[in-house]
C-alpha positions as CSV (number, residue, x, y, z in Angstrom):
1,M,-0.6,-22.8,-16.8
2,Q,3.0,-23.2,-15.6
3,L,4.0,-20.1,-13.5
4,N,7.0,-20.3,-11.2
5,R,7.3,-16.7,-10.0
6,V,3.9,-15.2,-9.1
7,A,4.2,-11.7,-7.6
8,I,1.8,-10.1,-5.2
9,V,1.7,-6.3,-5.9
10,V,-0.1,-4.1,-3.3
11,G,-0.2,-0.4,-2.9
12,G,-2.3,1.3,-0.2
13,T,-3.2,4.5,1.4
14,G,-3.5,4.7,5.2
15,A,-6.7,3.3,6.6
16,C,-7.8,2.1,3.2
17,G,-5.2,-0.7,3.5
18,G,-7.9,-2.8,5.2
19,Y,-9.5,-3.3,1.7
20,E,-6.3,-4.8,0.3
21,A,-5.7,-6.9,3.3
22,G,-9.2,-8.3,2.9
23,A,-8.8,-9.0,-0.8
24,L,-5.5,-10.8,-0.3
25,S,-6.9,-12.8,2.6
26,V,-9.0,-14.5,-0.1
27,L,-6.6,-14.4,-3.1
28,V,-3.4,-15.7,-1.4
29,P,-5.0,-18.9,0.0
30,R,-6.7,-19.5,-3.4
31,L,-3.3,-19.2,-5.1
32,R,-1.7,-21.6,-2.7
33,A,-4.7,-24.0,-3.0
34,A,-4.3,-23.9,-6.8
35,G,-0.6,-24.7,-6.6
36,Y,0.8,-21.3,-7.1
37,E,3.2,-20.3,-4.3
38,P,3.8,-16.5,-4.5
39,R,7.5,-16.0,-4.7
40,V,7.7,-12.2,-4.9
41,Y,5.9,-9.6,-2.7
42,V,6.0,-5.9,-3.6
43,G,4.4,-3.3,-1.4
44,A,4.2,0.5,-1.3
45,G,2.5,2.6,1.4
46,A,0.2,0.6,3.6
47,G,0.9,-2.2,1.1
48,A,4.4,-2.4,2.4
49,I,3.1,-3.5,5.8
50,I,0.8,-6.0,4.2
51,A,3.5,-7.5,1.9
52,T,5.9,-7.8,4.8
53,L,3.3,-9.6,6.9
54,F,2.6,-12.1,4.2
55,V,6.3,-12.9,3.7
56,A,6.8,-13.2,7.5
57,S,3.9,-15.7,7.8
58,T,4.4,-17.8,4.6
59,H,5.5,-20.8,6.7
60,L,1.9,-20.9,8.2
61,P,-1.0,-22.7,6.6
62,P,-2.9,-20.4,4.2
63,A,-5.8,-19.8,6.5
64,D,-3.5,-18.9,9.4
65,Q,-1.4,-16.7,7.2
66,A,-4.5,-14.7,6.1
67,R,-5.8,-14.6,9.7
68,Q,-2.5,-13.1,11.0
69,V,-2.5,-10.3,8.4
70,L,-6.2,-9.5,9.1
71,N,-5.5,-9.4,12.8
72,L,-3.3,-6.3,12.5
73,W,-6.0,-4.4,10.6
74,R,-8.9,-5.5,12.7
75,T,-7.2,-4.5,15.9
76,I,-5.5,-1.2,14.9
77,S,-7.0,2.0,16.2
78,V,-6.1,5.7,15.8
79,S,-4.3,5.6,19.1
80,E,-1.9,3.0,17.5
81,V,-1.2,5.1,14.4
82,Y,-0.4,8.6,15.7
83,R,-0.4,10.5,18.9
84,S,-3.2,13.0,19.6
85,P,-2.8,16.2,17.6
86,L,-3.9,18.1,20.7
87,L,-0.7,16.9,22.4
88,T,1.6,17.4,19.4
89,L,0.2,20.7,18.3
90,P,2.5,22.8,20.6
91,P,5.8,21.3,19.3
92,V,4.5,21.4,15.7
93,A,3.7,25.1,16.2
94,A,7.1,25.7,17.7
95,Q,8.7,24.0,14.7
96,V,6.7,26.1,12.2
97,I,7.7,29.3,14.0
98,G,11.4,28.1,14.3
99,Q,11.6,27.3,10.7
100,F,9.9,30.6,9.7
101,V,12.5,32.6,11.6
102,R,15.3,30.2,10.4
103,L,16.4,28.9,13.8
104,P,19.4,26.6,13.2
105,G,18.4,22.9,13.3
106,V,14.6,23.6,13.6
107,R,12.5,22.0,10.8
108,L,9.0,20.8,10.5
109,T,9.1,17.3,8.9
110,G,5.6,16.0,9.6
111,V,2.4,17.1,11.3
112,L,1.7,13.9,13.2
113,D,3.8,11.8,15.6
114,T,3.7,8.2,14.3
115,A,5.6,6.6,17.2
116,P,2.5,4.5,18.1
117,L,2.5,3.0,14.5
118,R,6.1,1.9,14.9
119,R,5.3,0.0,18.1
120,K,2.2,-1.6,16.5
121,V,4.0,-2.8,13.4
122,Q,7.0,-4.0,15.4
123,Q,4.7,-6.2,17.5
124,A,2.9,-7.5,14.4
125,I,5.8,-8.5,12.2
126,D,7.8,-11.6,13.0
127,M,11.2,-10.4,11.7
128,Q,12.8,-13.8,12.4
129,G,10.1,-15.5,10.5
130,L,10.7,-13.1,7.6
131,R,14.4,-13.8,7.6
132,D,13.8,-17.6,7.6
133,N,11.2,-17.5,4.9
134,V,13.3,-15.4,2.6
135,A,16.3,-17.7,3.1
136,D,14.5,-21.1,3.3
137,K,11.7,-20.6,0.8
138,G,13.5,-18.4,-1.7
139,L,11.1,-15.5,-1.3
140,T,11.6,-11.9,-2.5
141,L,10.3,-8.9,-0.6
142,A,10.5,-5.5,-2.2
143,V,9.4,-2.3,-0.4
144,V,9.0,0.9,-2.4
145,T,10.0,4.2,-1.0
146,T,10.8,7.7,-2.3
147,S,14.1,9.3,-1.5
148,G,13.9,12.6,0.3
149,N,17.4,13.5,-1.0
150,D,16.9,13.3,-4.8
151,D,13.2,12.3,-5.2
152,R,14.0,9.0,-7.0
153,T,12.0,5.9,-6.2
154,V,14.1,3.5,-4.2
155,V,13.1,-0.1,-4.0
156,F,14.7,-2.0,-1.1
157,V,14.9,-5.7,-2.0
158,D,15.4,-8.6,0.4
159,R,16.1,-11.8,-1.4
160,E,18.3,-14.9,-1.3
161,D,22.0,-14.2,-0.7
162,G,24.0,-13.8,-3.9
163,V,21.1,-13.0,-6.2
164,P,21.7,-9.5,-7.6
165,V,19.1,-6.8,-7.7
166,P,18.0,-5.2,-11.0
167,A,19.9,-2.4,-12.5
168,A,18.7,1.2,-12.0
169,D,16.0,2.5,-14.3
170,D,16.8,6.1,-15.1
171,E,13.6,6.6,-17.2
172,R,11.4,6.3,-14.1
173,P,13.8,7.2,-12.2
174,L,14.1,4.1,-10.0
175,D,16.9,2.5,-8.0
176,Y,17.0,-1.0,-6.5
177,V,19.0,-1.5,-3.3
178,A,19.7,-4.9,-1.8
179,A,18.9,-4.9,1.9
180,Q,18.0,-7.1,4.8
181,M,14.5,-5.7,5.5
182,Q,14.1,-3.9,8.7
183,L,11.2,-2.0,10.3
184,D,12.5,1.3,9.1
185,H,12.2,0.3,5.5
186,V,8.6,-0.6,5.9
187,L,7.7,2.5,7.9
188,A,9.5,4.7,5.4
189,S,7.2,3.4,2.6
190,C,4.2,4.4,4.8
191,A,5.3,8.0,5.5
192,I,2.5,10.0,3.9
193,P,4.1,13.3,2.9
194,I,3.4,16.3,5.2
195,L,1.3,14.2,7.6
196,F,3.8,11.6,8.6
197,P,7.5,12.4,9.1
198,P,10.1,10.8,6.8
199,V,12.1,7.9,8.1
200,R,15.9,7.7,8.3
201,V,17.2,4.5,6.7
202,C,20.8,3.4,6.4
203,K,21.7,1.8,3.1
204,P,23.8,-1.3,3.2
205,S,26.5,0.6,1.2
206,G,26.7,4.3,1.7
207,G,25.4,6.8,4.2
208,P,21.9,7.1,5.7
209,G,19.1,8.9,3.9
210,W,15.6,10.0,4.5
211,Y,12.7,8.2,2.8
212,L,9.0,8.5,2.6
213,D,5.9,7.2,0.9
214,G,6.8,5.0,-2.1
215,R,3.5,5.7,-3.9
216,L,4.6,9.2,-4.9
217,R,6.0,7.7,-8.0
218,L,4.8,4.1,-8.0
219,Y,1.2,3.6,-6.7
220,A,0.9,-0.1,-7.7
221,P,4.6,-1.0,-8.3
222,L,4.3,-3.3,-11.3
223,K,7.6,-2.3,-12.7
224,P,9.6,-3.6,-9.8
225,A,7.7,-6.9,-9.8
226,L,8.5,-7.4,-13.5
227,A,12.1,-6.4,-13.0
228,L,12.3,-9.0,-10.2
229,D,11.4,-11.6,-12.9
230,A,7.8,-12.2,-12.0
231,D,6.0,-14.2,-14.6
232,A,2.5,-13.5,-13.3
233,L,1.0,-10.6,-11.2
234,V,-1.7,-10.4,-8.6
235,V,-2.5,-6.7,-8.2
236,V,-4.7,-5.3,-5.4
237,A,-5.5,-1.6,-5.2
238,T,-8.0,0.8,-3.7
239,H,-8.9,2.2,-7.1
240,P,-10.5,0.5,-10.1
241,M,-8.5,-0.4,-13.1
242,R,-11.0,1.4,-15.3
243,D,-13.4,4.0,-13.9
244,T,-15.7,5.5,-16.5
245,T,-18.2,7.1,-14.0
246,T,-18.2,10.8,-13.4
247,T,-19.3,12.9,-10.4
248,P,-19.8,16.4,-11.6
249,Q,-19.7,19.4,-9.2
250,A,-23.3,20.3,-8.4
251,G,-24.3,23.9,-9.2
252,G,-21.0,24.8,-10.8
253,L,-19.3,25.5,-7.4
254,A,-15.6,25.9,-7.3
255,P,-13.7,22.8,-6.1
256,D,-13.0,22.9,-2.4
257,V,-9.6,22.0,-0.8
258,D,-10.7,18.4,-0.2
259,D,-11.6,18.0,-3.9
260,V,-8.3,19.4,-5.1
261,L,-6.2,17.3,-2.8
262,I,-8.0,14.1,-3.7
263,E,-7.8,14.9,-7.4
264,F,-4.1,15.5,-7.1
265,A,-3.6,12.3,-5.1
266,D,-5.6,10.2,-7.6
267,S,-3.7,11.6,-10.6
268,I,-0.4,10.6,-8.9
269,F,-1.4,7.3,-7.4
270,A,-4.2,5.7,-9.3
271,G,-3.3,7.2,-12.7
272,R,0.1,5.5,-12.8
273,M,-1.3,2.1,-11.7
274,V,-3.8,2.2,-14.6
275,E,-1.1,3.3,-17.0
276,D,1.1,0.4,-16.1
277,L,-1.7,-2.1,-16.4
278,R,-2.7,-0.8,-19.7
279,T,0.9,-0.9,-20.9
280,L,1.0,-4.5,-19.8
281,D,-2.2,-5.2,-21.8
282,K,-0.6,-3.7,-24.9
283,I,2.6,-5.7,-24.6
284,N,0.6,-8.9,-24.1
285,A,-1.5,-8.1,-27.1
286,L,1.5,-7.6,-29.3
287,L,3.0,-11.0,-28.4
288,A,2.1,-14.2,-30.1
289,E,0.9,-17.0,-27.8
290,D,4.3,-18.7,-27.6
291,E,6.5,-15.7,-28.4
292,L,9.4,-15.1,-26.0
293,V,10.8,-11.7,-25.0
294,A,14.0,-11.0,-23.0
295,T,13.7,-9.3,-19.6
296,A,16.2,-6.8,-18.3
297,T,18.1,-9.6,-16.7
298,G,18.2,-11.7,-19.9
299,R,15.5,-14.1,-18.7
300,L,13.1,-15.2,-21.4
301,R,9.3,-15.0,-20.7
302,K,6.0,-15.1,-22.5
303,K,2.9,-13.0,-22.0
304,I,2.4,-11.9,-18.4
305,P,-0.9,-13.0,-17.0
306,Y,-2.4,-11.1,-14.1
307,V,-5.3,-10.8,-11.7
308,F,-6.6,-7.5,-10.5
309,V,-8.9,-6.7,-7.7
310,G,-10.1,-3.2,-6.9
311,P,-13.4,-1.5,-5.9
312,A,-16.0,-0.6,-8.6
313,H,-15.5,3.1,-8.3
314,S,-12.7,5.5,-7.3
315,Q,-15.0,6.9,-4.7
316,T,-16.2,3.6,-3.2
317,L,-14.1,3.7,-0.1
318,A,-14.6,7.4,0.4
319,R,-18.4,6.8,0.4
320,L,-18.0,3.9,2.8
321,A,-16.0,6.1,5.2
322,L,-18.7,8.8,5.1
323,E,-21.5,6.3,5.6
324,I,-19.9,5.0,8.7
325,L,-18.9,8.5,9.9
326,H,-22.5,9.6,9.7
327,R,-23.8,6.6,11.8
328,K,-24.6,7.1,15.4
329,P,-21.2,6.9,17.1
330,R,-20.3,3.9,19.3
331,Y,-17.5,4.8,21.7
332,S,-15.7,2.0,23.6
333,G,-12.7,1.3,25.7
334,A,-11.0,3.4,28.4
335,L,-11.6,7.2,28.7
336,V,-8.5,8.0,26.7
337,Q,-9.6,5.7,23.9
338,R,-13.0,7.3,23.8
339,V,-11.5,10.8,23.7
340,R,-9.3,9.7,20.7
341,Q,-12.4,8.3,19.0
342,L,-14.3,11.5,19.5
343,E,-11.3,13.5,18.2
344,L,-11.0,11.3,15.2
345,R,-14.7,11.9,14.3
346,M,-14.3,15.6,14.7
347,M,-11.2,15.6,12.4
348,A,-13.1,13.5,9.8
349,H,-16.0,15.9,9.8
350,A,-13.6,18.8,9.3
351,L,-12.0,17.0,6.3
352,E,-15.3,15.8,4.9
353,G,-15.7,18.5,2.2
354,D,-18.9,19.0,0.1
355,G,-17.7,18.4,-3.5
356,P,-17.9,15.4,-5.8
357,R,-14.9,13.8,-4.2
358,R,-16.0,14.3,-0.7
359,G,-14.8,11.8,1.8
360,G,-11.5,11.0,0.0
361,L,-9.3,12.5,2.7
362,V,-11.5,10.9,5.4
363,S,-10.9,7.4,4.0
364,Y,-7.1,7.9,4.1
365,L,-7.0,8.9,7.8
366,Y,-10.1,7.3,9.3
367,F,-8.5,4.7,11.5
368,D,-11.9,3.7,12.9
369,R,-12.3,0.0,13.5
370,E,-15.8,-0.1,12.1
371,F,-14.6,1.5,8.9
372,I,-11.6,-0.8,8.6
373,Q,-13.7,-3.9,9.2
374,A,-16.1,-2.8,6.5
375,S,-13.2,-2.2,4.2
376,I,-11.8,-5.7,4.9
377,E,-15.3,-7.2,4.1
378,L,-15.6,-5.2,0.9
379,G,-12.1,-6.4,-0.2
380,Q,-13.1,-10.0,0.5
381,R,-16.4,-9.6,-1.4
382,D,-14.7,-8.2,-4.5
383,A,-12.1,-10.9,-4.4
384,N,-14.7,-13.6,-4.0
385,A,-16.7,-12.1,-6.9
386,L,-13.7,-12.4,-9.1
387,L,-13.4,-16.1,-8.1
388,N,-17.1,-16.8,-8.3
389,G,-17.7,-19.8,-10.6
390,V,-14.0,-20.6,-11.0
391,P,-12.9,-24.1,-9.8
392,T,-11.0,-24.0,-6.5
393,N,-7.9,-25.4,-8.2
394,E,-7.8,-22.6,-10.8
395,V,-7.0,-18.9,-10.9
396,P,-8.8,-16.6,-13.4
397,W,-5.6,-15.2,-15.0
398,R,-6.1,-12.7,-17.8
399,V,-3.7,-11.2,-20.4
400,S,-5.8,-8.3,-21.6
């Protein structure tokens, strides 16, 4: 199968990003071994970090590229994501009070201080390598954000000089902005609403704006990948493409806050991913084998083959997080690190819930190295299961 523009599409939620990093550590080397050099990387949420790391390391051999991406997730800890809430609680409380009494200039924009995450990501991403790979290898990096000014999805696109970005899509609504990717673009895509503060980004043309998590409107951003002329998709997500299992509430109890928040998040994030993939299936089914359709840019293409990797159940990572949370704790490191680990466990127990979706919030925020390592291994197992029995020079593309 002749495919010239394979796109890697990755969404992610907080600590669950380890699963996607693990899956792609298997899939990207297999693609390159089979002769498919991914040309487009699209990321939202934690997936923005993963996509950027892959672009910045494309010049490396496949095994080294995967190892570099995994290294970030294997070494990250809660201390490198946000400061202790015990330290930030006083200023947060002051902001709440100030906003309540309408003090000029006082606003609460996020509960947690993510300055440590900025330092960690800055150390991990080789920005010069990213610049060189975009220019020399003709790669495209797209990072999905949500504008805090007008709630539109904004996709910042870094590609070869002179290549225009797609036109705005007002049905979504979605805008494409050409940009030389910077750390702020990546961190803005990871800014989980309420928990993480929005990030100020200056557009190449126009004034600065505030941006946050790109998954509010596009969980797995298939639309941008297709608009960027991808002719095949590799999609990795922390939810299954189809989940027919149910987990009824025992005893008819009212859903708790944990249940409601996770159901809300799933309907926004996972539901749209499934909808996009099913729409792609329908379009592929309507096209004859050699029929061509015109893209928004006028480029002709045939059916869009894709590969999808996700866990078996929407609650798989939540259950994994709870399993590790309930094991005997193993604290390590200096005293400050041990205190943060204890604090993380206490927070996780507080967010655990007791409904059918229990553990969902825990999996998003449980930046525990044991959980992240287990998530990486699960992603690797699911990717290897997809490739099981497939010759090493082939990829199991599907069109429906």
